[in-house]
C-alpha positions in Angstrom: -114.3 -23.7 -204.3 -112.9 -21.0 -202.0 -111.7 -21.9 -198.4 -112.2 -19.2 -195.8 -109.4 -19.2 -193.1 -109.9 -16.5 -190.0 -107.4 -13.5 -190.6 -106.9 -14.2 -194.4 -108.8 -13.5 -197.7 -110.7 -16.4 -199.1 -107.8 -18.8 -201.0 -108.7 -21.2 -203.9 -108.7 -24.8 -202.5 -105.7 -25.7 -204.8 -103.5 -23.0 -203.2 -105.0 -23.6 -199.5 -104.0 -27.4 -200.0 -100.6 -26.6 -200.9 -100.2 -24.2 -198.0 -101.5 -26.8 -195.7 -99.3 -29.3 -197.0 -96.4 -26.7 -196.5 -97.2 -26.0 -192.9 -97.7 -29.7 -192.3 -94.4 -30.6 -193.5 -92.6 -27.6 -191.6 -94.4 -28.9 -188.2 -93.0 -32.7 -189.4 -89.7 -31.3 -189.8 -89.5 -29.4 -186.3 -91.0 -32.8 -184.5 -88.0 -34.8 -186.6 -85.0 -35.7 -184.4 -81.9 -33.5 -185.3 -79.6 -36.2 -186.4 -80.2 -39.4 -188.6 -81.7 -42.3 -186.6 -79.0 -44.8 -187.9 -76.2 -42.5 -186.7 -77.8 -42.3 -183.2 -78.5 -46.1 -183.3 -74.4 -46.2 -183.6 -74.2 -43.7 -181.0 -76.2 -45.3 -178.5 -74.1 -48.7 -178.6 -70.9 -46.3 -178.2 -72.2 -44.5 -175.4 -73.5 -47.2 -173.4 -69.7 -48.4 -173.6 -67.9 -45.3 -173.0 -70.2 -43.1 -171.0 -73.1 -44.9 -169.8 -71.8 -46.4 -166.4 -71.8 -42.5 -165.3 -74.4 -40.6 -167.3 -76.9 -43.6 -167.6 -77.4 -45.8 -170.7 -80.3 -43.1 -172.0 -77.9 -40.2 -171.2 -80.6 -38.9 -168.4 -78.5 -39.1 -165.4 -76.7 -41.9 -163.8 -75.0 -42.6 -160.1 -72.2 -40.9 -161.0 -72.8 -38.5 -164.0 -75.0 -35.4 -164.9 -78.1 -35.7 -166.8 -77.4 -35.0 -170.1 -80.5 -34.6 -172.0 -81.3 -31.3 -170.1 -77.5 -30.0 -170.0 -77.4 -26.4 -170.8 -74.1 -27.6 -172.3 -75.5 -29.9 -174.9 -78.2 -27.1 -175.4 -75.7 -24.6 -176.3 -73.8 -27.7 -178.6 -73.4 -26.9 -182.1 -73.0 -30.0 -184.0 -70.4 -31.6 -181.2 -68.4 -28.6 -180.9 -68.7 -28.3 -176.8 -69.3 -32.1 -176.4 -66.0 -32.9 -178.2 -64.3 -30.4 -176.1 -65.3 -32.3 -172.9 -65.1 -35.7 -174.2 -61.4 -35.1 -175.4 -60.3 -32.8 -172.3 -62.3 -34.1 -169.4 -63.3 -31.9 -166.8 -60.5 -30.9 -163.7 -61.3 -31.5 -160.4 -64.1 -34.0 -161.4 -64.6 -37.6 -162.6 -65.0 -36.8 -165.9 -62.1 -38.1 -167.5 -60.4 -37.0 -171.2 -61.1 -39.8 -173.9 -58.2 -39.9 -176.4 -59.1 -40.7 -180.3 -57.6 -44.3 -179.5 -60.8 -44.9 -176.9 -63.4 -42.5 -179.0 -62.7 -42.5 -182.2 -63.7 -39.4 -184.3 -66.3 -41.5 -186.1 -67.2 -42.7 -182.3 -67.8 -39.0 -181.1 -70.0 -38.1 -184.0 -72.2 -41.1 -183.4 -72.4 -40.2 -179.8 -73.0 -36.3 -180.4 -76.1 -38.0 -182.6 -77.0 -40.1 -179.7 -77.1 -37.4 -177.0 -78.8 -34.7 -179.3 -81.5 -37.2 -180.5 -82.0 -38.3 -176.8 -82.5 -34.5 -175.8 -85.0 -34.1 -178.5 -87.0 -37.4 -177.5 -87.0 -36.2 -173.8 -88.2 -32.8 -174.9 -91.0 -34.2 -176.7 -92.7 -36.6 -174.3 -96.0 -35.3 -173.4 -95.8 -32.8 -170.4 -92.0 -33.2 -170.3 -92.7 -35.7 -167.5 -90.1 -38.0 -166.7 -90.6 -38.9 -163.3 -93.3 -41.4 -162.0 -95.6 -41.2 -159.1 -95.9 -43.7 -156.4 -99.6 -44.5 -156.8 -98.4 -45.3 -160.4 -96.7 -48.5 -159.4 -98.6 -49.2 -156.2 -101.2 -51.0 -158.1 -100.7 -54.8 -156.7 -102.2 -57.1 -154.3 -100.7 -57.0 -151.2 -101.7 -60.8 -150.3 -100.7 -62.3 -153.5 -97.6 -60.3 -152.8 -96.8 -61.7 -149.6 -97.5 -65.4 -150.8 -94.9 -64.5 -153.7 -92.2 -63.6 -151.2 -92.6 -66.3 -149.0 -92.1 -68.7 -151.8 -89.2 -66.9 -153.3 -87.7 -64.5 -151.3 -87.6 -65.6 -147.4 -83.6 -67.8 -148.2 -82.3 -64.3 -148.1 -85.0 -61.9 -146.5 -87.1 -61.5 -143.4 -89.9 -58.9 -143.2 -89.3 -58.5 -139.4 -85.3 -58.4 -139.8 -83.8 -56.6 -143.0 -87.0 -55.7 -144.6 -88.5 -54.2 -141.5 -89.9 -50.7 -142.0 -89.0 -50.6 -145.8 -92.4 -49.6 -146.5 -91.8 -46.2 -144.7 -88.4 -45.7 -145.8 -89.1 -46.2 -149.9 -92.2 -45.5 -152.2 -93.0 -45.9 -155.6 -90.5 -46.5 -158.5 -87.4 -46.2 -156.0 -88.7 -49.3 -154.1 -89.3 -51.1 -157.4 -85.8 -50.4 -158.8 -84.2 -51.9 -155.4 -86.5 -54.7 -155.4 -85.6 -55.7 -159.0 -82.0 -54.3 -159.1 -80.4 -53.7 -155.5 -76.8 -53.7 -157.6 -78.0 -49.9 -158.6 -77.7 -49.0 -155.1 -74.7 -50.7 -154.1 -71.2 -48.9 -154.5 -67.7 -49.6 -153.4 -66.4 -52.5 -150.8 -69.3 -53.8 -148.3 -70.4 -57.0 -147.1 -73.1 -57.3 -150.3 -70.7 -56.2 -152.8 -69.9 -58.1 -155.8 -66.3 -59.0 -156.5 -65.1 -59.1 -160.0 -62.0 -60.6 -161.4 -60.9 -59.1 -164.9 -58.3 -61.3 -166.9 -56.7 -59.2 -169.2 -55.5 -60.6 -172.9 -52.1 -60.6 -171.3 -53.2 -62.8 -168.4 -53.0 -60.1 -166.0 -55.7 -60.5 -163.5 -57.3 -57.7 -161.6 -59.7 -57.7 -158.7 -62.1 -55.4 -157.3 -65.4 -54.3 -156.3 -67.9 -54.6 -159.0 -69.1 -50.7 -160.0 -70.6 -51.3 -163.3 -71.6 -54.0 -165.9 -73.6 -54.3 -168.9 -73.0 -56.3 -172.3 -70.5 -53.9 -173.4 -68.7 -52.7 -170.2 -67.0 -53.9 -167.2 -66.0 -51.5 -164.4 -64.7 -52.1 -160.9 -63.0 -50.4 -157.9 -59.6 -51.5 -156.7 -59.1 -51.8 -152.9 -56.9 -48.6 -153.2 -59.9 -46.7 -154.7 -59.1 -46.3 -158.1 -61.3 -47.1 -160.8 -61.0 -49.2 -163.8 -63.2 -50.0 -166.8 -63.0 -52.5 -169.9 -64.8 -53.0 -172.9 -66.2 -56.9 -172.2 -64.9 -57.7 -175.7 -61.3 -57.4 -174.6 -61.4 -59.1 -171.3 -62.7 -62.5 -169.5 -64.7 -61.6 -166.3 -65.6 -63.5 -163.3 -68.3 -62.4 -160.6 -69.2 -63.5 -157.2 -72.3 -61.5 -156.5 -74.3 -62.3 -153.3 -77.4 -60.1 -155.2 -77.3 -62.8 -158.1 -80.5 -64.3 -157.0 -82.0 -60.5 -157.5 -81.1 -61.1 -161.5 -82.1 -64.4 -161.4 -85.5 -63.8 -160.1 -86.2 -61.3 -163.1 -86.7 -64.6 -165.2 -89.5 -65.6 -162.9 -91.2 -62.4 -162.4 -94.6 -61.4 -164.2 -95.9 -57.8 -164.2 -98.6 -58.8 -161.9 -96.0 -60.5 -159.6 -93.6 -57.4 -159.6 -96.6 -54.8 -158.7 -97.7 -57.8 -156.0 -94.0 -57.9 -153.9 -94.1 -54.3 -154.2 -97.5 -53.6 -152.8 -96.5 -56.0 -150.1 -93.4 -54.4 -149.6 -95.3 -51.2 -148.8 -97.2 -52.8 -145.6 -93.8 -53.2 -144.0 -94.3 -50.2 -142.1 
């Protein structure tokens, strides 16, 4: 049996099969992430602890740091040469500080580089390269059901005709959903609603300030003089007083339908 391909002469089926399998293997290789997944997984935890509070845990940008998955520097990086220079030396006149080997070891840095490049590959392979969410993608709830949920669970702190008046005209889509689920993300520095954190170091020294960032790996605060400090959570004891804790507690109660219903109701507050 012969197999015919436009632009090629007839090939025996066995040769065609070999050619096809080689092309398929090459395509699969192109689609594979550039670094071993296990190394990138190690880098994910190290990145979250050292870099996530600025650049976002997915490396796609945070409230303080740049989007690294679409960074030209990362695109030009060769096995960590450019990334390592920035990590070790920082960036003058920016918030990018230098990280010594005592904070980010050589092994940590290798894993972080793998994570960043694999994240860049992941976002590049998303269908259409789309990372945004349109307002209509999340505005799919029942406003009446959302109003009932709001009346039952939210009116101890909020009022539709007071602090939330006009919220539906100021925010839309994912922005409003994120504010509803995690208002902490929009809160920076000292303010009446700021969470206050006290960190107790191993030597007993206590340091207090406005909460800047918190996850399972890192706690960060801003001192009254504006200085930024961060610690690994395994190295310190942490006490937080947060007037927005009710939003965190709410996450245990929300169903997917509840979230979209409340969002639909908030959009009616014009």
